[in-house]
LUMFI-867218 format. One record per atom (N, C-alpha, C): x, y, z. Coordinates in steps of 0.2 Angstrom, whole numbers, plus 5000, padded with zeros to 4 digits. Each point is the difference from the previous one (the first is absolute). Layout:
BEGIN
XYZ;...
This chain:
BEGIN
518650985062;499950045007;499349975002;500049985006;499449975003;499550065003;499450004999;499550055002;499849995007;500050055003;499850005008;499349985000;499849985006;499349985002;499550064999;500250065002;499650064999;499950014992;500549994996;499950014993;499649954997;500049945002;499649954998;499250015002;500050025006;499350025003;499750064996;500450054998;499850064997;499849984993;500449964996;499849984994;499349965000;500049955005;499349975000;499450045001;500150055004;499550055002;499850044993;500550024996;499950044994;499649954995;500249945000;499649954995;499350005003;499949995006;499350005003;499650064998;500350065000;499750064999;499850004992;500549984996;499850004993;499449954999;500049945003;499449964999;499450035003;500050045005;499450035003;499850064995;500550034997;499850054995;499649974994;500349954998;499749964994;499249985001;499949995007;499349975001;499650065002;500250065001;499650065002;500050054995;500149994994;500050054994;499250025000;499950064998;499350024999;499649954996;499449995002;499549954996;499750044994;499949964995;499650034994;499350005002;499750065000;499350015002;499549994994;499549955002;499549994995;499450025003;499650044996;499350025002;499549955000;500049964995;499549944999;500449944997;500149955004;500449944998;499449954998;500149984994;499549954997;500349934999;499549964999;500249934999;500449994994;499850034994;500450004994;500750035001;500150055004;500650035001;500549955004;499749975005;500449945003;500249954996;499549974996;500249954995;500550024995;499950064998;500550034995;500749995002;500150025006;500750005003;500349935000;499549955002;500349935000;500249984992;499550014996;500249994993;500650034997;500150065001;500650044998;500649975003;500049995007;500649975003;500149934998;499549964999;500149934998;500350004993;499950054995;500350004994;500750015000;500350035005;500750015001;500449945000;500549984996;500449945000;500349985007;500150055004;500349995007;499549975004;499450014999;499449975004;499749944997;500449964995;499749944997;499849955004;500249995006;499849955005;499450025004;499750064999;499450025004;499549954999;499649995006;499549954999;499450035004;500150055004;499450035003;500150075002;499550045002;500150075003;499650005006;500250065004;499650015006;499950075001;499550025003;499850075002;499950005008;500450045003;499950015007;499850075002;499450005003;499750075001;500150015008;500350065001;500150025007;499750075001;499550005004;499650065002;500350045005;500550044998;500450045005;499750075002;499650034996;499750065001;499249994999;499650055003;499349994999;499850014993;500350044996;499850024994;500449964994;500549965002;500449974995;500349935002;500349964996;500349945001;500750004996;500449965003;500649984996;499949934997;500149994994;500049944996;500749984998;500149945002;500749974998;499849954995;500350004994;499849954994;500649964999;500049945000;500549954999;499949964994;500649984996;500049954995;500449945003;499849945001;500449955003;500149944996;500549965001;500149934997;499749955004;500149934998;499649955004;500349995007;500650035001;500249995007;499950065004;499650054998;499850065003;500550055001;500549994995;500550055000;499850064996;500150065003;499750064996;500550024994;499750014995;500350014993;500050084999;499450035002;499950074998;499550025005;500050065002;499550035005;500050084999;499450025003;499950075000;499650025006;500050065002;499650025006;499650074998;499450005001;499650064998;499650035006;499950065000;499550035004;499450014997;499549965002;499350004996;499550035004;499750054997;499450045004;499449964999;499849974995;499449964999;500149954995;499649945001;500049944996;499350004996;500149984994;499349994996;499649945003;499449994999;499649955002;500249934999;500349994994;500249934998;500649985004;500550055002;500649985004;499849995007;499550045002;499750005007;499749935001;499649984995;499749935000;500549955000;500550004996;500549955000;500449995007;500150065003;500349995007;499549975005;499450024999;499549985005;500150035007;500049955005;500250025007;500749995001;500449984995;500749995001;500450064998;500750005002;500450054998;500649974996;499949944998;500549964995;499649974995;500250024994;499749974994;500649964996;499949944998;500549964996;499749994993;500450014996;499849994992;500449954997;499749954997;500449954997;499849994993;
């Protein structure tokens, strides 16, 4: 039986809603995000056999509230494919991580 255009549209809409839900899950709140915390994530994720091709990591800082930022942390391969990621609500950064970011909002770790 062939599906109607309306059914196909509805199924597509439901899939997009599922994707939206996956990207809007509540963020893990971190009061103080430290440089060692950030590096620990990379080391732990890289030890996972599924991430054997990992060659670099990245931290993207998005200042979305006056008192907090969202940090997206990625583990990537040589072709910049994302192998692992997480997003955090960070209230404050330690001095070492602030210095590593400097004036930028993207930090690459190789």
